[in-house]
N, CA, C and O atoms as a GROMACS GRO file, in nm:
protein
  576
    1MET      N    1   1.009   1.132  -0.786
    1MET     CA    2   1.017   1.220  -0.665
    1MET      C    3   1.063   1.131  -0.543
    1MET      O    4   1.082   1.187  -0.434
    2THR      N    5   1.080   1.010  -0.554
    2THR     CA    6   1.121   0.921  -0.448
    2THR      C    7   1.280   0.925  -0.430
    2THR      O    8   1.332   0.858  -0.340
    3GLN      N    9   1.351   1.000  -0.512
    3GLN     CA   10   1.494   1.005  -0.508
    3GLN      C   11   1.552   1.045  -0.373
    3GLN      O   12   1.663   1.009  -0.336
    4ASP      N   13   1.464   1.128  -0.297
    4ASP     CA   14   1.508   1.170  -0.161
    4ASP      C   15   1.477   1.072  -0.050
    4ASP      O   16   1.495   1.097   0.070
    5TYR      N   17   1.428   0.953  -0.101
    5TYR     CA   18   1.380   0.852   0.003
    5TYR      C   19   1.455   0.713  -0.024
    5TYR      O   20   1.498   0.681  -0.135
    6ASP      N   21   1.463   0.645   0.076
    6ASP     CA   22   1.519   0.509   0.068
    6ASP      C   23   1.412   0.404   0.097
    6ASP      O   24   1.344   0.406   0.199
    7ILE      N   25   1.404   0.312   0.000
    7ILE     CA   26   1.307   0.207   0.008
    7ILE      C   27   1.382   0.081   0.055
    7ILE      O   28   1.472   0.042  -0.019
    8SER      N   29   1.355   0.007   0.173
    8SER     CA   30   1.434  -0.096   0.227
    8SER      C   31   1.348  -0.207   0.264
    8SER      O   32   1.239  -0.188   0.318
    9LEU      N   33   1.395  -0.330   0.238
    9LEU     CA   34   1.334  -0.443   0.287
    9LEU      C   35   1.406  -0.511   0.413
    9LEU      O   36   1.381  -0.624   0.455
   10ASP      N   37   1.496  -0.425   0.464
   10ASP     CA   38   1.576  -0.479   0.576
   10ASP      C   39   1.485  -0.472   0.703
   10ASP      O   40   1.452  -0.363   0.748
   11PRO      N   41   1.445  -0.589   0.761
   11PRO     CA   42   1.368  -0.573   0.887
   11PRO      C   43   1.428  -0.508   1.003
   11PRO      O   44   1.354  -0.462   1.090
   12ALA      N   45   1.556  -0.500   1.013
   12ALA     CA   46   1.624  -0.435   1.119
   12ALA      C   47   1.614  -0.286   1.120
   12ALA      O   48   1.647  -0.223   1.221
   13ARG      N   49   1.566  -0.221   1.000
   13ARG     CA   50   1.548  -0.082   0.984
   13ARG      C   51   1.401  -0.047   1.031
   13ARG      O   52   1.374   0.070   1.059
   14LEU      N   53   1.320  -0.132   1.038
   14LEU     CA   54   1.174  -0.093   1.075
   14LEU      C   55   1.171  -0.030   1.211
   14LEU      O   56   1.238  -0.074   1.305
   15GLN      N   57   1.093   0.074   1.221
   15GLN     CA   58   1.079   0.156   1.335
   15GLN      C   59   0.931   0.139   1.393
   15GLN      O   60   0.836   0.208   1.356
   16LEU      N   61   0.926   0.046   1.482
   16LEU     CA   62   0.795   0.009   1.533
   16LEU      C   63   0.714   0.121   1.595
   16LEU      O   64   0.592   0.124   1.581
   17ASP      N   65   0.780   0.212   1.662
   17ASP     CA   66   0.708   0.330   1.716
   17ASP      C   67   0.643   0.406   1.605
   17ASP      O   68   0.530   0.450   1.626
   18VAL      N   69   0.702   0.426   1.486
   18VAL     CA   70   0.641   0.504   1.387
   18VAL      C   71   0.527   0.419   1.324
   18VAL      O   72   0.417   0.470   1.303
   19ILE      N   73   0.554   0.291   1.296
   19ILE     CA   74   0.451   0.207   1.231
   19ILE      C   75   0.331   0.200   1.333
   19ILE      O   76   0.217   0.223   1.294
   20HIS      N   77   0.356   0.170   1.450
   20HIS     CA   78   0.238   0.156   1.546
   20HIS      C   79   0.162   0.280   1.562
   20HIS      O   80   0.040   0.283   1.576
   21GLY      N   81   0.243   0.389   1.558
   21GLY     CA   82   0.175   0.525   1.576
   21GLY      C   83   0.078   0.555   1.468
   21GLY      O   84  -0.023   0.624   1.489
   22PHE      N   85   0.108   0.501   1.345
   22PHE     CA   86   0.021   0.525   1.236
   22PHE      C   87  -0.094   0.420   1.237
   22PHE      O   88  -0.213   0.454   1.238
   23ILE      N   89  -0.054   0.295   1.238
   23ILE     CA   90  -0.156   0.189   1.232
   23ILE      C   91  -0.258   0.187   1.335
   23ILE      O   92  -0.374   0.154   1.308
   24ALA      N   93  -0.221   0.223   1.457
   24ALA     CA   94  -0.314   0.219   1.570
   24ALA      C   95  -0.414   0.330   1.550
   24ALA      O   96  -0.513   0.333   1.624
   25GLN      N   97  -0.397   0.415   1.462
   25GLN     CA   98  -0.491   0.531   1.443
   25GLN      C   99  -0.559   0.510   1.302
   25GLN      O  100  -0.642   0.592   1.264
   26SER      N  101  -0.529   0.412   1.234
   26SER     CA  102  -0.588   0.384   1.096
   26SER      C  103  -0.733   0.341   1.101
   26SER      O  104  -0.781   0.293   1.204
   27TYR      N  105  -0.801   0.359   0.993
   27TYR     CA  106  -0.936   0.311   0.992
   27TYR      C  107  -0.950   0.157   0.986
   27TYR      O  108  -1.056   0.103   1.017
   28TRP      N  109  -0.847   0.091   0.948
   28TRP     CA  110  -0.851  -0.049   0.929
   28TRP      C  111  -0.793  -0.127   1.055
   28TRP      O  112  -0.816  -0.247   1.068
   29ALA      N  113  -0.724  -0.062   1.140
   29ALA     CA  114  -0.668  -0.139   1.264
   29ALA      C  115  -0.666  -0.047   1.384
   29ALA      O  116  -0.573  -0.054   1.464
   30ARG      N  117  -0.762   0.037   1.398
   30ARG     CA  118  -0.769   0.126   1.514
   30ARG      C  119  -0.754   0.050   1.644
   30ARG      O  120  -0.816  -0.054   1.666
   31SER      N  121  -0.668   0.104   1.728
   31SER     CA  122  -0.645   0.054   1.863
   31SER      C  123  -0.560  -0.081   1.864
   31SER      O  124  -0.549  -0.145   1.969
   32MET      N  125  -0.503  -0.120   1.754
   32MET     CA  126  -0.424  -0.242   1.750
   32MET      C  127  -0.308  -0.238   1.860
   32MET      O  128  -0.222  -0.150   1.856
   33PRO      N  129  -0.310  -0.326   1.947
   33PRO     CA  130  -0.203  -0.335   2.047
   33PRO      C  131  -0.061  -0.335   1.981
   33PRO      O  132  -0.049  -0.392   1.873
   34ARG      N  133   0.041  -0.279   2.035
   34ARG     CA  134   0.172  -0.278   1.993
   34ARG      C  135   0.225  -0.420   1.975
   34ARG      O  136   0.286  -0.452   1.873
   35GLU      N  137   0.201  -0.503   2.072
   35GLU     CA  138   0.237  -0.643   2.072
   35GLU      C  139   0.182  -0.719   1.959
   35GLU      O  140   0.250  -0.803   1.900
   36THR      N  141   0.063  -0.692   1.929
   36THR     CA  142  -0.004  -0.757   1.808
   36THR      C  143   0.053  -0.714   1.672
   36THR      O  144   0.070  -0.793   1.579
   37LEU      N  145   0.080  -0.589   1.668
   37LEU     CA  146   0.150  -0.533   1.550
   37LEU      C  147   0.294  -0.590   1.532
   37LEU      O  148   0.340  -0.619   1.422
   38ALA      N  149   0.355  -0.602   1.640
   38ALA     CA  150   0.504  -0.656   1.635
   38ALA      C  151   0.497  -0.797   1.589
   38ALA      O  152   0.578  -0.838   1.506
   39ARG      N  153   0.403  -0.876   1.639
   39ARG     CA  154   0.394  -1.014   1.603
   39ARG      C  155   0.355  -1.021   1.449
   39ARG      O  156   0.410  -1.105   1.378
   40ALA      N  157   0.272  -0.943   1.402
   40ALA     CA  158   0.231  -0.935   1.261
   40ALA      C  159   0.343  -0.902   1.169
   40ALA      O  160   0.357  -0.958   1.060
   41ILE      N  161   0.427  -0.804   1.216
   41ILE     CA  162   0.549  -0.762   1.136
   41ILE      C  163   0.642  -0.879   1.130
   41ILE      O  164   0.694  -0.912   1.023
   42ALA      N  165   0.665  -0.946   1.249
   42ALA     CA  166   0.764  -1.054   1.253
   42ALA      C  167   0.726  -1.166   1.168
   42ALA      O  168   0.813  -1.246   1.131
   43ASN      N  169   0.606  -1.179   1.134
   43ASN     CA  170   0.546  -1.295   1.047
   43ASN      C  171   0.516  -1.258   0.905
   43ASN      O  172   0.449  -1.330   0.831
   44SER      N  173   0.567  -1.144   0.871
   44SER     CA  174   0.530  -1.087   0.733
   44SER      C  175   0.662  -1.041   0.658
   44SER      O  176   0.767  -1.024   0.720
   45VAL      N  177   0.653  -1.021   0.522
   45VAL     CA  178   0.754  -0.963   0.458
   45VAL      C  179   0.722  -0.814   0.451
   45VAL      O  180   0.616  -0.774   0.403
   46CYS      N  181   0.813  -0.739   0.499
   46CYS     CA  182   0.789  -0.587   0.514
   46CYS      C  183   0.885  -0.505   0.428
   46CYS      O  184   0.991  -0.547   0.383
   47VAL      N  185   0.837  -0.386   0.410
   47VAL     CA  186   0.921  -0.282   0.346
   47VAL      C  187   0.896  -0.150   0.408
   47VAL      O  188   0.784  -0.120   0.451
   48GLY      N  189   0.996  -0.070   0.413
   48GLY     CA  190   0.985   0.061   0.473
   48GLY      C  191   1.035   0.169   0.386
   48GLY      O  192   1.120   0.140   0.301
   49ALA      N  193   0.990   0.291   0.397
   49ALA     CA  194   1.035   0.410   0.326
   49ALA      C  195   1.099   0.499   0.427
   49ALA      O  196   1.042   0.516   0.534
   50TYR      N  197   1.216   0.558   0.400
   50TYR     CA  198   1.288   0.637   0.497
   50TYR      C  199   1.343   0.763   0.426
   50TYR      O  200   1.383   0.766   0.309
   51ARG      N  201   1.338   0.865   0.509
   51ARG     CA  202   1.394   0.992   0.471
   51ARG      C  203   1.492   1.029   0.586
   51ARG      O  204   1.451   1.042   0.701
   52ASP      N  205   1.622   1.046   0.552
   52ASP     CA  206   1.722   1.083   0.652
   52ASP      C  207   1.718   0.992   0.769
   52ASP      O  208   1.731   1.038   0.882
   53GLY      N  209   1.698   0.859   0.745
   53GLY     CA  210   1.692   0.759   0.851
   53GLY      C  211   1.565   0.749   0.934
   53GLY      O  212   1.553   0.665   1.023
   54VAL      N  213   1.476   0.832   0.903
   54VAL     CA  214   1.343   0.817   0.978
   54VAL      C  215   1.241   0.753   0.897
   54VAL      O  216   1.227   0.788   0.780
   55GLN      N  217   1.166   0.662   0.948
   55GLN     CA  218   1.073   0.587   0.870
   55GLN      C  219   0.946   0.683   0.841
   55GLN      O  220   0.897   0.753   0.929
   56VAL      N  221   0.901   0.680   0.710
   56VAL     CA  222   0.791   0.762   0.673
   56VAL      C  223   0.683   0.686   0.601
   56VAL      O  224   0.575   0.738   0.572
   57GLY      N  225   0.716   0.557   0.571
   57GLY     CA  226   0.615   0.473   0.500
   57GLY      C  227   0.642   0.324   0.536
   57GLY      O  228   0.747   0.284   0.588
   58PHE      N  229   0.539   0.247   0.504
   58PHE     CA  230   0.544   0.106   0.543
   58PHE      C  231   0.446   0.021   0.460
   58PHE      O  232   0.342   0.071   0.418
   59ALA      N  233   0.481  -0.104   0.436
   59ALA     CA  234   0.380  -0.195   0.382
   59ALA      C  235   0.427  -0.332   0.421
   59ALA      O  236   0.545  -0.353   0.451
   60ARG      N  237   0.334  -0.426   0.422
   60ARG     CA  238   0.375  -0.557   0.452
   60ARG      C  239   0.286  -0.664   0.374
   60ARG      O  240   0.176  -0.633   0.332
   61VAL      N  241   0.337  -0.787   0.359
   61VAL     CA  242   0.273  -0.898   0.296
   61VAL      C  243   0.264  -1.014   0.383
   61VAL      O  244   0.365  -1.059   0.437
   62VAL      N  245   0.139  -1.069   0.400
   62VAL     CA  246   0.127  -1.194   0.474
   62VAL      C  247   0.123  -1.304   0.370
   62VAL      O  248   0.038  -1.296   0.281
   63THR      N  249   0.206  -1.402   0.374
   63THR     CA  250   0.228  -1.488   0.262
   63THR      C  251   0.279  -1.633   0.301
   63THR      O  252   0.346  -1.650   0.403
   64ASP      N  253   0.247  -1.731   0.219
   64ASP     CA  254   0.310  -1.855   0.231
   64ASP      C  255   0.433  -1.870   0.153
   64ASP      O  256   0.499  -1.974   0.160
   65ARG      N  257   0.467  -1.771   0.079
   65ARG     CA  258   0.588  -1.757  -0.013
   65ARG      C  259   0.582  -1.857  -0.130
   65ARG      O  260   0.684  -1.881  -0.196
   66ALA      N  261   0.461  -1.917  -0.156
   66ALA     CA  262   0.453  -2.018  -0.258
   66ALA      C  263   0.333  -1.989  -0.352
   66ALA      O  264   0.346  -1.990  -0.474
   67THR      N  265   0.222  -1.964  -0.292
   67THR     CA  266   0.101  -1.946  -0.371
   67THR      C  267   0.013  -1.826  -0.346
   67THR      O  268  -0.071  -1.793  -0.430
   68PHE      N  269   0.029  -1.760  -0.235
   68PHE     CA  270  -0.070  -1.660  -0.200
   68PHE      C  271  -0.003  -1.542  -0.110
   68PHE      O  272   0.080  -1.566  -0.023
   69ALA      N  273  -0.047  -1.420  -0.140
   69ALA     CA  274  -0.002  -1.305  -0.060
   69ALA      C  275  -0.110  -1.212  -0.036
   69ALA      O  276  -0.191  -1.189  -0.126
   70TYR      N  277  -0.118  -1.155   0.080
   70TYR     CA  278  -0.215  -1.054   0.123
   70TYR      C  279  -0.143  -0.926   0.156
   70TYR      O  280  -0.062  -0.921   0.249
   71LEU      N  281  -0.169  -0.829   0.085
   71LEU     CA  282  -0.087  -0.695   0.098
   71LEU      C  283  -0.175  -0.613   0.218
   71LEU      O  284  -0.297  -0.600   0.214
   72ALA      N  285  -0.099  -0.569   0.310
   72ALA     CA  286  -0.168  -0.503   0.435
   72ALA      C  287  -0.083  -0.391   0.477
   72ALA      O  288   0.037  -0.383   0.452
   73ASP      N  289  -0.154  -0.302   0.544
   73ASP     CA  290  -0.091  -0.197   0.628
   73ASP      C  291   0.002  -0.100   0.543
   73ASP      O  292   0.109  -0.061   0.590
   74VAL      N  293  -0.040  -0.064   0.423
   74VAL     CA  294   0.029   0.026   0.335
   74VAL      C  295  -0.004   0.158   0.382
   74VAL      O  296  -0.122   0.192   0.389
   75PHE      N  297   0.094   0.240   0.416
   75PHE     CA  298   0.083   0.373   0.454
   75PHE      C  299   0.193   0.455   0.424
   75PHE      O  300   0.303   0.400   0.418
   76VAL      N  301   0.185   0.587   0.402
   76VAL     CA  302   0.282   0.681   0.392
   76VAL      C  303   0.241   0.813   0.486
   76VAL      O  304   0.132   0.869   0.470
   77LEU      N  305   0.318   0.849   0.566
   77LEU     CA  306   0.281   0.953   0.665
   77LEU      C  307   0.247   1.079   0.580
   77LEU      O  308   0.313   1.108   0.480
   78PRO      N  309   0.141   1.153   0.625
   78PRO     CA  310   0.087   1.259   0.543
   78PRO      C  311   0.186   1.367   0.491
   78PRO      O  312   0.168   1.416   0.379
   79ASP      N  313   0.290   1.404   0.570
   79ASP     CA  314   0.388   1.499   0.523
   79ASP      C  315   0.472   1.453   0.412
   79ASP      O  316   0.550   1.530   0.358
   80HIS      N  317   0.460   1.329   0.373
   80HIS     CA  318   0.553   1.265   0.268
   80HIS      C  319   0.457   1.198   0.154
   80HIS      O  320   0.502   1.118   0.072
   81GLY      N  321   0.339   1.233   0.157
   81GLY     CA  322   0.240   1.180   0.052
   81GLY      C  323   0.259   1.254  -0.081
   81GLY      O  324   0.317   1.362  -0.089
   82GLY      N  325   0.205   1.187  -0.187
   82GLY     CA  326   0.204   1.255  -0.312
   82GLY      C  327   0.353   1.238  -0.386
   82GLY      O  328   0.380   1.301  -0.489
   83LYS      N  329   0.431   1.160  -0.331
   83LYS     CA  330   0.560   1.152  -0.390
   83LYS      C  331   0.588   1.017  -0.452
   83LYS      O  332   0.701   0.986  -0.490
   84GLY      N  333   0.482   0.936  -0.463
   84GLY     CA  334   0.502   0.805  -0.521
   84GLY      C  335   0.549   0.695  -0.427
   84GLY      O  336   0.569   0.582  -0.472
   85LEU      N  337   0.568   0.724  -0.299
   85LEU     CA  338   0.615   0.632  -0.204
   85LEU      C  339   0.530   0.504  -0.188
   85LEU      O  340   0.582   0.393  -0.181
   86ALA      N  341   0.403   0.524  -0.182
   86ALA     CA  342   0.308   0.407  -0.178
   86ALA      C  343   0.340   0.306  -0.283
   86ALA      O  344   0.359   0.187  -0.258
   87LYS      N  345   0.344   0.366  -0.418
   87LYS     CA  346   0.370   0.274  -0.522
   87LYS      C  347   0.506   0.212  -0.522
   87LYS      O  348   0.523   0.098  -0.566
   88ALA      N  349   0.606   0.288  -0.472
   88ALA     CA  350   0.743   0.229  -0.453
   88ALA      C  351   0.740   0.116  -0.352
   88ALA      O  352   0.799   0.011  -0.376
   89LEU      N  353   0.671   0.136  -0.238
   89LEU     CA  354   0.666   0.034  -0.138
   89LEU      C  355   0.594  -0.091  -0.200
   89LEU      O  356   0.647  -0.202  -0.188
   90VAL      N  357   0.487  -0.077  -0.259
   90VAL     CA  358   0.419  -0.198  -0.326
   90VAL      C  359   0.506  -0.268  -0.430
   90VAL      O  360   0.516  -0.391  -0.436
   91THR      N  361   0.567  -0.184  -0.510
   91THR     CA  362   0.658  -0.235  -0.622
   91THR      C  363   0.772  -0.309  -0.564
   91THR      O  364   0.821  -0.405  -0.624
   92ALA      N  365   0.816  -0.269  -0.452
   92ALA     CA  366   0.933  -0.338  -0.382
   92ALA      C  367   0.881  -0.475  -0.337
   92ALA      O  368   0.954  -0.574  -0.349
   93LEU      N  369   0.761  -0.485  -0.287
   93LEU     CA  370   0.705  -0.611  -0.251
   93LEU      C  371   0.676  -0.702  -0.380
   93LEU      O  372   0.706  -0.821  -0.386
   94HIS      N  373   0.617  -0.636  -0.475
   94HIS     CA  374   0.590  -0.713  -0.610
   94HIS      C  375   0.723  -0.778  -0.650
   94HIS      O  376   0.722  -0.895  -0.688
   95ASP      N  377   0.842  -0.706  -0.642
   95ASP     CA  378   0.963  -0.748  -0.700
   95ASP      C  379   1.043  -0.844  -0.597
   95ASP      O  380   1.143  -0.907  -0.633
   96HIS      N  381   0.996  -0.848  -0.483
   96HIS     CA  382   1.077  -0.945  -0.375
   96HIS      C  383   1.094  -1.069  -0.433
   96HIS      O  384   0.998  -1.124  -0.487
   97PRO      N  385   1.213  -1.124  -0.430
   97PRO     CA  386   1.251  -1.258  -0.482
   97PRO      C  387   1.163  -1.369  -0.421
   97PRO      O  388   1.128  -1.464  -0.492
   98GLU      N  389   1.125  -1.360  -0.288
   98GLU     CA  390   1.047  -1.473  -0.233
   98GLU      C  391   0.892  -1.462  -0.266
   98GLU      O  392   0.814  -1.545  -0.220
   99LEU      N  393   0.852  -1.361  -0.342
   99LEU     CA  394   0.718  -1.343  -0.370
   99LEU      C  395   0.695  -1.347  -0.523
   99LEU      O  396   0.602  -1.285  -0.574
  100GLN      N  397   0.781  -1.420  -0.593
  100GLN     CA  398   0.754  -1.446  -0.738
  100GLN      C  399   0.683  -1.572  -0.757
  100GLN      O  400   0.699  -1.664  -0.677
  101GLY      N  401   0.604  -1.582  -0.863
  101GLY     CA  402   0.528  -1.689  -0.902
  101GLY      C  403   0.412  -1.732  -0.818
  101GLY      O  404   0.367  -1.847  -0.823
  102LEU      N  405   0.361  -1.633  -0.739
  102LEU     CA  406   0.248  -1.654  -0.657
  102LEU      C  407   0.121  -1.654  -0.745
  102LEU      O  408   0.111  -1.576  -0.839
  103ARG      N  409   0.029  -1.739  -0.714
  103ARG     CA  410  -0.090  -1.759  -0.794
  103ARG      C  411  -0.192  -1.636  -0.766
  103ARG      O  412  -0.258  -1.587  -0.858
  104ARG      N  413  -0.201  -1.593  -0.643
  104ARG     CA  414  -0.291  -1.484  -0.616
  104ARG      C  415  -0.230  -1.382  -0.512
  104ARG      O  416  -0.156  -1.418  -0.420
  105TRP      N  417  -0.264  -1.262  -0.531
  105TRP     CA  418  -0.235  -1.157  -0.434
  105TRP      C  419  -0.366  -1.088  -0.408
  105TRP      O  420  -0.442  -1.065  -0.502
  106MET      N  421  -0.396  -1.053  -0.285
  106MET     CA  422  -0.514  -0.978  -0.242
  106MET      C  423  -0.490  -0.864  -0.150
  106MET      O  424  -0.385  -0.853  -0.086
  107LEU      N  425  -0.588  -0.780  -0.146
  107LEU     CA  426  -0.577  -0.667  -0.051
  107LEU      C  427  -0.726  -0.614  -0.032
  107LEU      O  428  -0.817  -0.643  -0.109
  108ALA      N  429  -0.738  -0.540   0.072
  108ALA     CA  430  -0.863  -0.469   0.101
  108ALA      C  431  -0.829  -0.317   0.119
  108ALA      O  432  -0.740  -0.282   0.196
  109THR      N  433  -0.900  -0.230   0.046
  109THR     CA  434  -0.877  -0.088   0.062
  109THR      C  435  -1.008  -0.012   0.066
  109THR      O  436  -1.105  -0.053   0.002
  110HIS      N  437  -1.011   0.096   0.138
  110HIS     CA  438  -1.133   0.178   0.137
  110HIS      C  439  -1.122   0.280   0.038
  110HIS      O  440  -1.222   0.320  -0.021
  111ASP      N  441  -0.994   0.330   0.012
  111ASP     CA  442  -0.977   0.468  -0.055
  111ASP      C  443  -0.858   0.467  -0.143
  111ASP      O  444  -0.821   0.575  -0.188
  112ALA      N  445  -0.797   0.365  -0.171
  112ALA     CA  446  -0.670   0.377  -0.258
  112ALA      C  447  -0.672   0.286  -0.375
  112ALA      O  448  -0.570   0.230  -0.416
  113HIS      N  449  -0.794   0.272  -0.430
  113HIS     CA  450  -0.805   0.189  -0.553
  113HIS      C  451  -0.714   0.220  -0.674
  113HIS      O  452  -0.654   0.136  -0.741
  114GLY      N  453  -0.714   0.354  -0.690
  114GLY     CA  454  -0.632   0.408  -0.792
  114GLY      C  455  -0.484   0.383  -0.786
  114GLY      O  456  -0.420   0.363  -0.889
  115VAL      N  457  -0.432   0.383  -0.669
  115VAL     CA  458  -0.294   0.350  -0.650
  115VAL      C  459  -0.266   0.210  -0.685
  115VAL      O  460  -0.163   0.184  -0.747
  116TYR      N  461  -0.350   0.112  -0.650
  116TYR     CA  462  -0.323  -0.023  -0.681
  116TYR      C  463  -0.355  -0.055  -0.828
  116TYR      O  464  -0.286  -0.134  -0.893
  117ALA      N  465  -0.462   0.008  -0.878
  117ALA     CA  466  -0.496  -0.024  -1.026
  117ALA      C  467  -0.374   0.024  -1.115
  117ALA      O  468  -0.348  -0.041  -1.216
  118ALA      N  469  -0.300   0.135  -1.083
  118ALA     CA  470  -0.191   0.176  -1.160
  118ALA      C  471  -0.075   0.066  -1.151
  118ALA      O  472   0.016   0.063  -1.234
  119LEU      N  473  -0.086  -0.023  -1.046
  119LEU     CA  474   0.024  -0.129  -1.039
  119LEU      C  475  -0.026  -0.256  -1.080
  119LEU      O  476   0.034  -0.358  -1.046
  120GLY      N  477  -0.142  -0.262  -1.158
  120GLY     CA  478  -0.186  -0.389  -1.214
  120GLY      C  479  -0.298  -0.468  -1.135
  120GLY      O  480  -0.346  -0.573  -1.179
  121TRP      N  481  -0.337  -0.411  -1.015
  121TRP     CA  482  -0.436  -0.479  -0.939
  121TRP      C  483  -0.569  -0.440  -0.995
  121TRP      O  484  -0.591  -0.329  -1.043
  122GLN      N  485  -0.663  -0.542  -0.987
  122GLN     CA  486  -0.797  -0.537  -1.042
  122GLN      C  487  -0.902  -0.570  -0.934
  122GLN      O  488  -0.868  -0.636  -0.836
  123PRO      N  489  -1.026  -0.527  -0.949
  123PRO     CA  490  -1.128  -0.566  -0.863
  123PRO      C  491  -1.148  -0.728  -0.875
  123PRO      O  492  -1.118  -0.788  -0.978
  124ILE      N  493  -1.196  -0.784  -0.773
  124ILE     CA  494  -1.220  -0.927  -0.773
  124ILE      C  495  -1.329  -0.966  -0.887
  124ILE      O  496  -1.441  -0.916  -0.887
  125ALA      N  497  -1.289  -1.053  -0.976
  125ALA     CA  498  -1.376  -1.090  -1.092
  125ALA      C  499  -1.498  -1.162  -1.045
  125ALA      O  500  -1.606  -1.135  -1.097
  126GLN      N  501  -1.488  -1.250  -0.952
  126GLN     CA  502  -1.596  -1.316  -0.906
  126GLN      C  503  -1.613  -1.310  -0.745
  126GLN      O  504  -1.587  -1.406  -0.672
  127PRO      N  505  -1.656  -1.191  -0.701
  127PRO     CA  506  -1.661  -1.176  -0.555
  127PRO      C  507  -1.751  -1.273  -0.479
  127PRO      O  508  -1.735  -1.296  -0.359
  128GLU      N  509  -1.842  -1.326  -0.552
  128GLU     CA  510  -1.930  -1.426  -0.488
  128GLU      C  511  -1.853  -1.555  -0.445
  128GLU      O  512  -1.905  -1.632  -0.364
  129LEU      N  513  -1.735  -1.578  -0.494
  129LEU     CA  514  -1.655  -1.695  -0.450
  129LEU      C  515  -1.584  -1.662  -0.310
  129LEU      O  516  -1.536  -1.755  -0.246
  130PHE      N  517  -1.579  -1.545  -0.268
  130PHE     CA  518  -1.498  -1.511  -0.161
  130PHE      C  519  -1.578  -1.502  -0.040
  130PHE      O  520  -1.694  -1.461  -0.047
  131MET      N  521  -1.524  -1.539   0.079
  131MET     CA  522  -1.591  -1.514   0.210
  131MET      C  523  -1.487  -1.464   0.304
  131MET      O  524  -1.367  -1.465   0.276
  132GLN      N  525  -1.536  -1.422   0.418
  132GLN     CA  526  -1.437  -1.368   0.514
  132GLN      C  527  -1.506  -1.391   0.654
  132GLN      O  528  -1.628  -1.408   0.664
  133ARG      N  529  -1.419  -1.390   0.762
  133ARG     CA  530  -1.453  -1.378   0.894
  133ARG      C  531  -1.389  -1.246   0.940
  133ARG      O  532  -1.266  -1.235   0.936
  134HIS      N  533  -1.464  -1.151   0.981
  134HIS     CA  534  -1.414  -1.023   1.004
  134HIS      C  535  -1.468  -0.979   1.135
  134HIS      O  536  -1.589  -0.984   1.157
  135ASP      N  537  -1.376  -0.932   1.229
  135ASP     CA  538  -1.420  -0.878   1.361
  135ASP      C  539  -1.354  -0.740   1.374
  135ASP      O  540  -1.247  -0.728   1.433
  136PRO      N  541  -1.414  -0.637   1.320
  136PRO     CA  542  -1.349  -0.507   1.324
  136PRO      C  543  -1.325  -0.447   1.465
  136PRO      O  544  -1.247  -0.353   1.478
  137ASP      N  545  -1.390  -0.498   1.569
  137ASP     CA  546  -1.371  -0.436   1.704
  137ASP      C  547  -1.270  -0.523   1.789
  137ASP      O  548  -1.252  -0.493   1.907
  138VAL      N  549  -1.206  -0.626   1.735
  138VAL     CA  550  -1.126  -0.709   1.822
  138VAL      C  551  -1.028  -0.630   1.896
  138VAL      O  552  -1.013  -0.657   2.015
  139TYR      N  553  -0.958  -0.536   1.843
  139TYR     CA  554  -0.857  -0.451   1.923
  139TYR      C  555  -0.935  -0.376   2.030
  139TYR      O  556  -0.886  -0.370   2.143
  140LEU      N  557  -1.042  -0.322   2.006
  140LEU     CA  558  -1.111  -0.244   2.107
  140LEU      C  559  -1.158  -0.325   2.222
  140LEU      O  560  -1.174  -0.268   2.330
  141ARG      N  561  -1.183  -0.454   2.210
  141ARG     CA  562  -1.221  -0.547   2.316
  141ARG      C  563  -1.101  -0.598   2.390
  141ARG      O  564  -1.113  -0.657   2.497
  142GLY      N  565  -0.982  -0.575   2.331
  142GLY     CA  566  -0.856  -0.638   2.397
  142GLY      C  567  -0.851  -0.789   2.383
  142GLY      O  568  -0.799  -0.858   2.471
  143ALA      N  569  -0.907  -0.842   2.268
  143ALA     CA  570  -0.901  -0.982   2.248
  143ALA      C  571  -0.793  -1.019   2.147
  143ALA      O  572  -0.796  -1.129   2.093
  144ALA      N  573  -0.709  -0.939   2.123
  144ALA     CA  574  -0.604  -0.966   2.018
  144ALA      C  575  -0.500  -1.063   2.064
  144ALA      O  576  -0.408  -1.095   1.989
   0.00000   0.00000   0.00000
């Protein structure tokens, strides 16, 4: 069903207004400042989904391009959901030439485990090995 859509890794096509409009309302990055998101995008490998030139989906990877990648900010606008676009976005990143041979990919998701499982992702085998520093209210305090 993705034949009506264009999946592109071209950073020049990214539409920051669309991306920020969704991300700043998301459960994972509510109130993220536009400037913070622009900086995150500039320092990530990104992919967009487009219909008739308008961006309808997005995903990015934070990576050292050698050993590690963190998949983040995957979304498809609600009117375009259920068409396989999230899988197409993630697959485009999996296939990206600069992201081959990485030892570990990670992500955090509240509600899309099935999408990622279908693409070969698995729960962390030894979660006791992992730690985090997490400040979920950083954007609300304006400390970004």
